[in-house]
N, C-alpha and C positions, 0 to 999 in steps of 0.2 A: 729493608730498604730493595726495590727491583731496576737495577742499572741496565738489564737488556736493551735495546736501541728498537725502536717500531719498525716495523715494513718500509712504512715512508721514508725513515731516517738512514735504514741501511741501503735505501734504491738511492740517496742522494748521495753517502760515501761511495757507491759505487759508479753513480753517473761521473764525480767528480776524477776519482783514480784512475777510472778510463779516458777522463782529457786528460789529465798528468801522461798518463803512458804514452799515447799518440800524439799529443799534442804538445807535449812540453818536457822532451826530451832533455839530460843535461846540455848534448851539447849545442841544442838551440840559446839553453839557459848561458852557460858561457859565452858565446857568442854576441847575445843580449848584454854579459858582463862587458865586454871586450869592449866594445861596442860605447859603452857611457852608462849604461842603466836605463835605457826607456821602456818605461811598463805602458802607456797608454795603448797597446796595439795587445800586448798578452791581457789587461785589465778587456778590454770590448771583448775576448773570446769568453773572459768567465760572465760577462755581462749576457752575452747571447744563450749561454747554456740557459742563463734565468737566475745567475746569483747574483747583478748585481742587486734586482729587489729582492732577497731574501727575510730581509725584514723589514721591507718595507709593507708599510699597511695596504691589504688588497683595495681599499677604497682610491690609493693610490698609484697603482698598476702593480703592485707588490705581490709578494708570497703571501706575506704575514707571519713568515715563524718565528720562532725564538731562540733564545740561547744557546742549548742544545745541537738545534740546527746547525747552529752559527760554529760552533764546538767539532761536529762532526767536519764541515766544510775547511774548517781553518788546519784540523788535524792533515787532512789530505792535500793541502797545499804547500803541508812543513812539509811532507814525507815526498813530494815531489820540488821543494825547495824551490816554488814558484815565488818569483821578487815582486810582486806586482802587491802597492796599495791598499789589497783588499781590506784588513780589519778596519782602519781609518778610513775607507771612500764610503764601503760598504755597511760598516757597521756601526763605527764612530755617529757618521755624520748625519745617518737618519734619527739616530737618537738626540743629536744637536739642534735638526730640525725642526723635532717636534716638540718645541718650546716656540715656534715660529706662529704665527698667524696663520690662519687656513688659506689664506691669497698666499701669502708667501711658498707655504708648502704644499697649495697646487702647481705653482710656479716652479718648483725645482724637485719635490718629492719622483716626481714620472719620468722626469729625464733624469734624474740616477737610477730609479727602478728599469731603464729599460739601456741603460750604459751612456746613453748620452751625454751625462754629464758629470763630470769627477769634479767632487767636492771632500778637500782634504782639512782636517784642523790643523791651525796653525797659533796651537798654544804656548808650545818650550817660550822661554825667555834665558837671555844665557847667564843672567845674578840669578836666579831664581832656586834653582838645585832642588829640580822637581818638586817643589811647594806649587801646588794650584793656586794659591790665593793669591803668591806675588806677583802681582801683575803692573807692571810701570806704566804700559803702553797705554796712552792717555786717550779719552773718547771726548770731542768736545760739539756741543752743537751747533752749525753751522745755518741759521731759517727755519729750514722745515726738512734739510739733511745731516748727514753724519761724517762728521771728518775725526781720523785716527793720526795719533803719532808715535811713534815707537817701532821696536824691531825682537822679529821673532829669529827663534832659529829649529836648524833641522827639520824643516818644514819638505815632510815625503812628497815626490812625485811633485813639487811646485813647480817646475819649468812646464810640464804638462797639464797642470789643474785646467778645470775652468772657473772654478770658485775657492776661497779660503774661509772658515768661523774661524774668528780670530777673538779672543775674548781682551777687551777694552775696560780702563777702569773709567768708569764715569763719578766717583764720588769717593770720598776716601780715602785712607793713607796706603800705604804700596803691598802692602799686608793685607789687609781689612778682606772679611771673605761678602762682605757683606759693598754694594758698591760698584760690582763685575757684573759688564752687562756683554752680551753674544752679538757680534758686527757679522752678515754677509761682504766680501770684500773681492772685489772684481779683481785679476793680474794684472789688467791695464790699468791699476790704479796704485799698484806697489812696484819697489825696484825690488829685483833679488840677483843672487848669486849664488847658481845650481852647480854643483856639484858631486860624482861617482864618489860613494860611499865602501866602507870596506868589504858591505857583505856582498856588493854586483849592483846594486838598487843606483836607485838616483833622490837628492835631496835639495835645498838650498835655502840659504839665510834670506829674509826677507825686511826689506826698509818701508815703512807707514810714512810720509812726509806730508799732512794731511791729503792723507790719500780717503774717497770719496769709499762709504759705507754705509749700510743697508740692516736696518738693526732689528737682530731677533728679537731678542727677550732681555729684560731689565735690569732683572734679577737671576744673569744666569748661573752664580758659580753653583750651584747644587746640579742641577743639569750636564756642565762643564765634568764636575766628580763622577757624575753616574754614566758618562761616555766614558771616562779615561779606564774606570773602573771595566765596562766590555770590550775597553781595547787591550787592555792586563789581560783578562780571561779568553779573549780570545787570542792574545799571542801566548797564552800559555799551554791552550792546546795546539798551538803551530809549532810550539816545541818539544812537544810530543810526540809530535809525527815525524823533526827532526831527529832527535832523539834515539825511534824507532827505527829510523832508518840508518841512521850513520853504525847504531850495535848490530845492525843486520848485514851492510856494509864492511864491519869489520870482523864477524865472525866469518863470513865468508871467503876476506882474506888471511883470517888465521887458520883457516880448512887449504888453501892454498899453498902460503909461503912454507917453504919447508928448510927446517935447519937439521944438521947432523940426518941428515935422510931422512927425517919425519915431518909433519908438519905442524907448525910451533902450536895448533891446536893442542898436540897430545901432551904440552906443557903444565903440570900441573902448577904451576903459579900463576901463567897467563890464566889459567880456568877459572883460578880465582879472581880476578881482578876481570873477568867476566863475568863473571857473579856479581861481583861487585856493580857493575857498570848497570846491569838488568834488575836488579834490588834498587838504585836510583831512578831507573824509569818506571820502574811501577811505582815506586813515591811520586814522584810527580804525577803521573798520568792520575793518579789518586786523589791529588789536590789541584788538579785542571777540571775534575769533575767539581769538585765541593768550589772554585772558583763559581765555574759556570751557574751552580743547581742555588748558590747563591745572591746572583745578581739580583731575585727578586725579591730580596730582603728588605726592612727599614736600611734607612742612610749608614748608619751608626755599627750595624751588623755586619753587613756590607763590606765596608769599608774596613772592619778591622781581619774579615774573612780572606778579602781581594789581595790584603796585603802580609797577610798570614799562609796564602797560597803560592805567593810569587817571592816568597822566603825560599821556598821550597824550592820553588822551580829556578830560583839562582842557581842554588847550590847543586841540586840534579843535569842542568844544561852546562855548571863548571865540571862538571865531577866528569860527566858522560864524555864533552868534547876532549877534557884532557887524556883520559884515560884512553880513549878511541886512536886520539892523535899518536900517543906512546906505543901502543899495541901496534902500531902499522909502522912506524918508527920512520927516517927521513922522507917516504915517497907519500908521507899522510899531508906533510903540507908544500907539498907540489900546486901549481896554478891548475896543472892541467888533470891532478888527480882529483875524482869528486867528493873527496872524503872532505877535502879542504875548505871545502867550500860550506860543507855543512859547520863545520867547529867554528868560520868565521862568521855563518850567521849567528849560532848558539851565542858566540861571541857578541853580537849588535845585539842580540835581545837580551841578555842579561844585564846591560843596560839601559833598554827602553823604558819610559814610563817610571824610572826611579830603578836605582841597582837595589844590589839584596840589600846593602848595608840600610839602605834608604826606609826600605819596606820592611825591615829590622824595628826602627825605631818609632815605624808608625804601629806594628803591633807592641812592643814596648810601650808606646806611650798610650796606648788606646787598654793596656790590663794594669793599668795605677790600682782599680779596687779590687784585684784579683789576687797584685802580686806575693810574695814571700809564700806564708803555708796556708795550704787550702783547707777550709773546713768538711 
C-alpha cells in the first residue's frame, strides 16, 4: 500500500506549518490560555487560509477535500498546539449538516466554509459516559416549531459559537438508537456556563429549557456516529503531531541538560526510554493512518476500526506524555515551559470522545464472533 502523500497534500501541510510557525508561537498560545482560552480569533485565521471549507463540498464554497487532507491539517495543528476547535467546527459540523435539507445546507455551509459561522456539536450528556445513544434531552413539536429540554456538557468554544448541533430524543427510551433527531440551536435559545479547560481552551455547560430549535434530521443517530468517528480520527492525527513535537522538545532538552559534566542524552537508561517513546509514537502514527483510511468503510467495520485506533492512541498518548515529562524532571510541569502544555493537551485528548477503557470495551463488544481461538 502506498502511504506517500500527494504533492497537493504536502503543499497543504507546508501551508499550515508556515502559519503555525509565524502566526501561532508558544508565547501567543500561552497568553491566550492565561486570558481564558478564547479561540474565535485563531479560528478566523485558520478560515482565512481556506481551512474552514476543507471538507465542505465545492457546491457550497468549500474545497471538497477528504479525510487524508483533514489528517494532514490536524497533525500540523497538533504540532503547533493550536487550541481552536477545528475538528469540531470544520470537520464534524459539515458532516452533521450534510443530513439537513438543501435549503439549510445552503444557509449554513457557505458560512462555515468562509469562517463567518462557528458551529459546534453539543452531544455529550453528563450521565451518558460516552454512550452516544444515551440521549435524555427531549424534543417536542410546538406547532410548526421544535422545542428542546435538557442539558449538554463540555461543549467546545460554546460562548463563541454561532450555533450548536444538538441530538435530542424525539421518541423511544433514553438509550434507544432509534428516535434521535439532530437539531440546530442558536445561542440566544440556551443558557450556558462557560469555563476554561485544563489544556488552555474553553468549554461550557448548556441548559435547554423550551429552547427553539430547527430540525436537521429526524433519524440522525448514524449521522451522529459518523461525525463522532470523524472527530476521533481527527484527534488521533492531532495527537500524533503533539507527541512528535513533545518528543523533539524532550530530545533537545536531553542534549542540552548536563549532569556529571555530560549531557543526560548520553545516559544509556534514558536513551532506552526515549527509544520506547519513539516506538509508541510510531505505533500511534500507524493507527492514526488506519483510523483515517477506514472512515469510508461501512458502519460496523468503521466503528470497530476507529475504537481499535483510539485504544492504541490512548496508550501512546499516556506513555509518551508521562515519559517525556519524567525525562524533563521538575521543569516539565511548570506553566512557563511549553512541554507541560503538550502534556496537558495529550491528557485531555485521552478523555475526549471516550477514554481508552471505553474504546477497549467497544473493541471487545465487536469481537464476540472471533474471540478465543482463531481458525
